[in-house]
N, C-alpha and C positions, 0 to 999 in steps of 0.2 A: 420290636419285641422289647418288653420291659426287662431290666437287668435282674430283678428279683421275681422269679415266677410265683404266681399266686398259689396259695394252698387250695386244695380241692373245695373246701367249704367256702372260702372267700370267692373263688371263681363262680360257684353256684349262686352266691349272693349277688355278685355283679351281674350275672346273666339274668337274674330275677328282676333287677332294676333296669335292665337294658330295654330301650324302646325298640319295637319291632319294625325297623326299616333298614335299608341296605347300608347306609352310612354307619349307623350304630353297630350293626352286625360286623362290619369290617373292623371297627375298633375292638370289638369283643374277640374277633378271630386272632388278633395279635397276642391275646392273653392265653390262648389255648395251649395245653401241654404239647411239647414237641413229639412225644412218643404217642403213637396211635393207641397203645394199650392204656395209657393213662387217660387219654381223651375219652375212650369208650367206658372206662371205669367211672369217670365224672358224669357222663351222660346216664349211665346205669343208676347212679346214686340219685340223680334228679328224678328219674322214672320211679324208683322205689319210694321216694318221698311224695309222689304224685304232684310234683311241683311243675305245673303246666307252663308257667312263664320261663322258668329256667331251662326246662327241657327244650321248649320250642326255640329259644334263642341259641342255646348251645348246639342244637341239631343243625339249624340253618346256617349258623356261623361256620360250622365245620364243612357241610357239603357245599356251601357257596364258595368256599375257598379251596375246594378240591381235596379235602381231608378224607381219610378212610373212616367211614362210619359203619358199624356192624348192623345188619338188618334185624338182628334179634331184638333190638330195642323196640321195634314196632309191635311186638307181641303185647306189651303193656302200654307202650307210648302212643299207639294209634289213637287211643281214646283221649289224649292230651292235646291234639292239634286243635287250633281254634276254628278252622274252616275246612270244608272237604277238599278244596283245591290244594291246601297245604299237604295233605296226605298224597294226593296224585303227584305233586312235584317232588316230594321227598323220597318216594319209594324207588324211583329209577336210579337214584344216586347212591343207594346203599349196596353193600357187599353182603355175601352170605345168602342164605335161603330166605329171601323176602317173602315168597309165597307161603311158606310154612309159618312164618311169624304172623302174617296177616290172617291166616286161617285160625291160629291160636287166639288172635284178637277177637275174631268173630265168635268163636266158641266161648270166650270169656264173658260176652254179653254186656260189656260196659260202655258201648258206643251208641246205642240206640239203633233201631232196625234199619233206618235209612242209611246211616253211615256204615253199618255192617254190610249191607248189600253193596255199597260202594267199595268197601275193602275187598270183597270177593271179586269185583270187576278189576280192581287194581292188581290183585294177585294174578288174574288171567292175563292182563296186559303185560305184566312183568315176565311171566312164563313165556309168552310169545316173543318178547323182546330179547330175552336171554336164551330162547330155544331150549328151555328147561322143562322137565316134566312137572306136572302139578303134584302137590303133596298127596299122600294117601288120605282118602276120605274127603277130598275137597268137593267133588261133585255130589256126594251123598249129603254133605252138609248144606250145599246150595239147594238141593231138592227139598230137604226137610225145612230149611229156612223159607223157601217159597211157599210151602204149605202153611206155615205159621203166620205169614205176613200178607195173607190174601186181602185184608181190608185196608192196606196201606198202599195207595197208588204210587207214591214216590219210591218206596222200596221195590214194588213190583216193576216199575219202569227200569230201575237199575238192574234188576234181575233179568229183565228182558234183553238188556244190553249184554249181560253175561251169557244168556242163551244164544244170542247171535254170534258171540265170539267163540264160545265153546262148541256150538252146534250139538249140544247134548239133547238127544231126542226126548228123554224122560223129563228133563227140565222144561223143554218146549211144550210137552203135553200138559204138565202141571199149570203152566202159565196160561195156556190156551183154555184149560178148564175154568180158570179164574177170569176168563175174558180179557187177558192181557197178552195179545199176540206179540211175538218178537219181530214185528214189522211195523211200518208206518213212519210218518215224518217225525213224530216225537221221539221214538226210539232211535232212529237214525241220527237225528240232531244231537241227542244226548250222547250217543257213542262217539260222534265226531268231536264233541266238546271234551269228553274224557281223554280222547287220544291227543288232542291239542295240549292239554295241561300236562299229561304224562310225558310227552315227547319234548316239551319245552325245557328251557334252562332251569337249573335248581332254584334260582331266585325269582322265577316268574311269579310266584305267589307272595313275594315280599315287596311292599311299596318302596319306590325309589326315594321318596321324601318322607319326612315325618308326617304321619296322617294327622288331620285335625282332631282335636279332642271332641268326642261325641258322647254325651251323657244321656243314656236312655235306659228304659226298663224299670225305672224307679223315680219317685219324687225326689228331686235334688234339694238337699239342705246345705246351707252355706257352711263351708269348712272354717271360716273366720267370721266373727261378728261384724255387723255393718258399722263402720266408722267413717265420718266425713273427713275429707282430705285435710281441712284446716284445724281439725280437733287435735288435742294433745294425744300423742301416741299411747295406746294402752300398755306398752311395755314399761312405761315409767321413766323413759329417758329424758322427758321434759321437752322434746322436739315436737314439731308438728308431725302429724301422721304421714303426710305426703313426703316428708324429708327423712323419714325413719323406716318404718316397716311396710309402707305401702306396696313397694315393688315385690317384696318377698310374699306378702299376703295375696297379691294378684296371681302369682304362680300357684299358690296353695288353693285359691278359688277355682282354678281350672281343674283341680282334682277333687271337687266337692262330691260327696257321696250321699247316701240316703240317711245318714246320721249326722245331725248338726254337730260341727266342731271336729269332724273326722274327714280326712282325705280318703281317696280310694285305697291307697296302700295301707293306711291304718285300719280301714274297714275290713280289708281282706284278712287281717289278723284277728278280727272279731266279727266274723260273718253272722253270728247269732243275733247281733243287734239289728233291730228293724226288720227282722225276718218275717215274711208273710207266706201264706199258702200259695199265692200266685208266683212269688219269687222261687219258692221251693220247687214248683212244677216246672220251672224253666232252667233249673240248675243242672249242670252236667255231672257225671259220676264223680269226677275228681273234686268238685265243689261240695257235693253232698257228703262225701266220706270224711271231710275235714270238720264237719259240724260237731260240736260238743253236746251230746244229748242232755247233759246236766244244765246247760245254759239255754237250751231251746225251750220255748214256752210249752207247757203240757198240752195246750190246745193244738199244737202243731205236731205232736208226737206221731199221730196216725199218718199225717202227710209225709213226715220224714221217713217212717217205716215203708210207706208205699214206694217212695223213690228208691230207697236202698234195695228193696226186693226187686224192683224192675231191673236194676242194674246188677243184680246178683252179688251184692257186696256182703258176702257172708260174714266176714270178720267184723265189719262195722255193725251188722245186725246184732251179732252176739254181744258186742261192746255196748250197744244200746241197752239191751235187756240186763246186762250185768251192771250197768250204771244206773238205770232208772228202776230196775226191778220188774218182775212179772206181776201183773194183776189182771183180773178178769176182763176188764175193758179192752185189753190188748190180746185176748185169746185168739181172735181171728188172725192177727198178724203173726202171733207165735206159731199157730198151725201152718200158716203160709210159709213161714221161714223154715220149718221142719220139712214141709213138702218140697220146697225148692232145693234145700240141701240134700234131700233124698234123691231127687232127680239128678243133681250134679255129683252125687256120691261123695259128699263131704261128711265122712263119718265122724271126724273130730268135732266139727261144727255141731252136728246133731247131739253128741254127747255133752257138749257145753250147754246147749239149750235145754236138754233134759235135766241137767244139774240144777237148773233154776226152778224146776217143778218136781221136787223129790217124791211127792205123793202120787204122781201120775201113774195110772195103770198102763204098762207097756202095750197091753192088748188093744188100747184105743188108738195107737199110732197107725198111720197108713202101712199097708202091707209092704210096700217097697222099702220103707224105712226099717221095718223089722227084718226084712230080708238082708238089708245092708248091714245091720248090727248083728245078725245071726252068725254063728260059728261056721266058717266055710269048710271046715274039716268034718268028716263024719256025716251023720244023717240029720243034723240039726236043720239044715236048710230044706231038705226034702220033707221032713216031718212038719215044718211050718207051712210049706205049700200044701201038703196033704190036709192039714187041719183046716186051713182057710178054704180049700176046695170043698171039703165036707160041709162046713158051715154055710157056704154059699149055696150048695145044692139043697140043704135043708130049707133054705128060704127061696126055693125055686119059683114060688108064686110072685116074687118081686125081682124082676130082672135087674134092678138097680144094684143089688148085692153082687150079682154075677158080673155086671159091667164094672163095678168098682174094683173087683179083683183083677179083671182084664187090664184096666188102666194101670194098676200098680205093677203088674207083671211086665207090661210093655215098657215101663220106665224104670225097671229094676235091673239087677245084674243078670236076669234071665229073660231078656226080651224075646228070644225065639219061642220060648214057652208061652209068653204073652200073645204072640201072633197066633198060635194054635188055639188058645182059649178065646181070643177075640173072634176068630173065624167061626167058632161053635156058637157064638151069640148073634152074629149078623142075621141068621135066618129067623130069629125070634124076637129081637128088640124092635121098638117103634122107629119111625122114620127119623125123628130128631136125635134120639140117643144113638141110632145107627150111624148117622152122619158123623157125629163126634167120634164114635168108636172106630169107624172106618178111617177117619183122618189120623187118629192116633196109631192105628195099625200101619198105615202107609208110611208115617214118620219113622216108626220102628224098622220097617223094611229098608228105608233110606239109610238109617244108621248102620244096619247090618249089611248094607250094600247088596241087597237081594234084588234090586230093581223094583219098578213100580207096577209090574204086570201081576196084580193081585187077582187070582181067579174068583175069589169071593166078592170082589167089587161088582162084577157083572151080576152075580146072583142077587146081591142086595139091591142094585139099581132096578132089576127086573121086578122085584117085589113091589116097588112103589112108583114104577114108571106110569106116566099118564097115558091114556089111550091115544093112539095116533089119529084116530078118525072120530073125534068126539061127537060130531053132529049125528052119527048113526046110533048113538046110545039111546035106548028106549027110556020111557018114563019109569017103567018098572025097575030097570037096571039102575037108574039114577036114584030111585027110592031106596034100593038095597044099599047102594053106596053111602047115602046119607045115614041110614040106620047103622051101618058099620062104623062110620065116623063117630056117631053119638055113643055107641057102645064102647069104642076105644077110649073116648074122652072119659066116660064114666069109670072104666077100669083103671085108668090112670089116676083119677081122683080118689077112688077107693084105696088104691095102693099107697098114695101119699098120706091119706088119713090113717091107714093102718101103720105105716111107718112112723108117723108122729106118735101114735099110742105106744108102739114098742119103745120108742125113745123115752117117753115119759115113764113107762114102767121100769126101764133100766135105771133112770135117774133115781127113782124111788128106792129101788133095790140097793143102789150104791149108798144113798143116804142112810138107809137102815143098817147097812153093813158097818159104817163108820160111827153110828150113834151108839152111846153107852147101852149095855144090856139092861133090859127091863124084865120084870117078872112076867108081865103079860103084854102083848101088843096092844096099841091103842085101838079101840073099836072103830074109830073114824077112819084110821088108815086101812084096817081090814076091809071095811065097807067100800072104801075108795078103790082098793086094789081089786076087790071082787067085781066091782062095777066095770073096771077097765078090762078085766078078763072076759066078762060077759060081752062087752062091746067088741073085743077082739074076735071072739067066737062068732058073733053075728056078722061082723065085717068079712071074716074069712069065708063064711058061707055065701054071703052076697057076692063077694069077689069071684068065688069059684063059679057061681051061677052066671054072672055076667061074662066071665071068661069063656064059659061053654057057649053062651049065645053068640059071642063075637066070633069064635071059631066056626060055628055053624053058618053065620053070615058070610064069612070069608069063603067057605066052601060053595055057598049058593052064588056068591058073586063070581067066583072063578068058573063055576059051571055055566052061568049066564054068558060070561065072556067067551067061553069055548063054543057055545051054541051060536053066539053072534059071529064069531070068526068063521064058522062053517057056512054062513049065509053068503053067497057070492054078491059082490057089489052090483048095483043096477048099471046096465049098459048106458054109456054116455050118449046123449042125443045131440046131434049137430045143431038142432034148432033150439037148444037150451043153453044159452050163454051163461046162465047162472051156475050150471053144473061144471063148467070148465074150471080146471084147477091148475092150469099151467102157470109157472112163475112169470112167464113173459107177459101174461095179461095184467098182473099186478104192476109190473114194471112200466106198462103203458100209462098207468095212473099216477106215476111218480116223476118228479124232476130228477135230474142227475145228482149223484151224491156229491156233497161239498164238504170241505174240512171246516168244522166249526171251531177248531182251535181250543184254547183254554177257556173254560166256562166258569162264571162266578157261582157263588153259593146263592141259592134261591129258596123261597118258601113255597111248598106245593099247595095248590088250591084245587079242589075237586068239584067238577060240575055236577048238578043233579042228574044229568044223563049218565055220568059215569057210575054214580051210586045205584041208579036203577039197573044198569047193565050188569053190575057185579052180582045182583041178586039171582040172576039166571044162568051164571057161568060156573064151571067147575071150580072147586076151591083151589086146586093147584094153580090154575091159571090166574085167579085173583091174587093169590099169594105172590106169585112171580111178578105180576104187574106192580104190586105195591112195593116190592123190593126194588124194581127198576125205577119207579118214581123217586124213591129215596136216593138212589145213586145219581139220578139226573139232577135232583135238587142240590145234592152235595157237590155237583160240578165234576164228578168222576169222569175222567177222559174216556175210559173204556166203555162207559154207559152210552156214549154218543157215537160209538163206532157203528156204521151202518144206518144212521138216522138220515131220512130223506124227506123232502117237502112233498106235499100233495100238489099235483099239477092243477087241479081245479080249486084248490084251497091253499094258496101259496104261503099263508101265514101259519099253517098247521103242519106239524112234523109227524112222521110215522116211525115207530120203532117196533121191531119184532118182539113178541113175548112167546118164546118157544117156537114151534113150527106152525101152529094153527091160529095164533091170536095176534092182534095188532093194537098197540097203544097209540092214541092220537093226542097230541098236546101242542100247546103254544109256549113260546119262550120270551115273555116280556123281560125287562131288565131285572126286575126284583122278585119274580116268582115263576113257577111252573104251573100253567093252567092245564090241568088234565081234562081233556074234552070227552074222550070215550074209550071204551075197550070193547073190541069187536072180533068176530071170527073173520079170518082173512077172506072167506067167500063173500062176506057182506060188505067189503070195502067199496066196491063200485056202487052198490045200492045206497050205501050211507052217503057217498058223495052226491048222488043224484037227489037225495032227499034233504040235503043240508039246507039250513035256513038262509 
């Protein structure tokens, strides 16, 4: 132990320069404060400064030598670890409520979805290890997180591990709906790997020896100019270079950066130099937040805002606009910033953003933001909701207005009211809008800890469910279905056109309101507005007509389905093997299921036979098949679950598309050859007729 203890700032500076391996951390541990309170205060200061190098070195130097480290540092510090295994090894050695701190880290949104899913797993492992209860809202957060990350297979794999550990039925159902079951070799191996890291010694994630210098992720520029060994030394000493500064420059060369003449440490203090869009896209939250907007190239402003918004760095976003200023080219990102701050209920952040646009009409803000800014005392809040509800009802011909109100309420301070409004819309909105609205409704239920048994989910699914026995559909019924699809598409197109005209009329009214008063309006403007009003009247009449036709077609389709359902199915004939629908018969045509393991990314190629087949199949089946092809091409592990080879055609794979259709494809190294899409009853006949 040194005779003179280092000041807190000097210790943080030394930790920042410390190399991350066991020998260097032991040296640093000798300089740590004797009192645990002083040690934790020093770590907290490194966390507050978002100094990832100092935090990581201080944290591991402390836990590696048995010091008491408070788990509260993980709430902000989890985002500062360099690799996922470092978080796994660190959490078990902390004191305090580690699970609550990790939950706060996930809710902060600064780690990226894959690491946040891992943090939830670590919290579950810690609770099991300490036999402690999970913090309130933990499983609700996990369920909501699972819904938001359905397209990230790595995050979903980590959540599948969490579902195995927690045995939470609702989380299991959500993952199963995303075709990510909490079983299988991948999930089991991932769980075992996490347990091994978590139960290992604190320094398991720390290299024993100094790791070799690896420069990657950028084009390396020399930190010192090229000088031949026998040339005079550039320092002016008069000596040969090899006998003067050569050795020192060789050490400096090992720290070369993307900027000529600067080492990595020097570049870290000037990260805006040689900044590119690609590098920005790879930066972690603690790196992006340190960038000075005034020194970042204007060409990269949108990329910078994109990263800040993804990580919910509200303070840094406001500093960006306060430094650079607001202009129309950044309107989309300003709107996104206000929207995100409204979701996270950052009232002060919203007020600072609004101060940058003093002339903005508050009525143009999202409803959830206006609800957040409204006076919570008295009737102001209720009056605002009533006004918006009346406005949405007046635009009842456009469900987009109603859906927008439902989204705002679901993410506002009155989410339970949002659930009721969203329920009222599910029976009338279209399938795509309904899917998004239902997902938002279920996320709100998760946050309210109401469970995921939403009764209106069944009602919505029954509206757009595919027919279970598609081959029995008559040509007349198929024609009605096609007419209905066409009318629905036309109604959506007319609504979009009408909405655009309303937006244009509103812009013109606003321009007229701020323009200086004139004795008489310009005739051209009068004629233009009159033309727009005429067009609105025509479109509203046409929209009402198409809406009526669509409703009539829906009634005809439902009546035809009811009549079809009343017809008993034909009796099966023992002599007709084609009519046999037993799953065992299909199994006879397939080889045993095998584990295909991790698959590479491939480019899909469609055969003419596939294109011909899709012309005669229902739209929902074709759509589902194309989505499956995209997942197979992306190498998504869950897309290959249940894939089997054909016994008579061993180089061709079969995958289910719903209950009634089968996708046939090959898997060369560089592509996915899509062979055909058929009804399951035609599988045997297709194999007999294969070329």
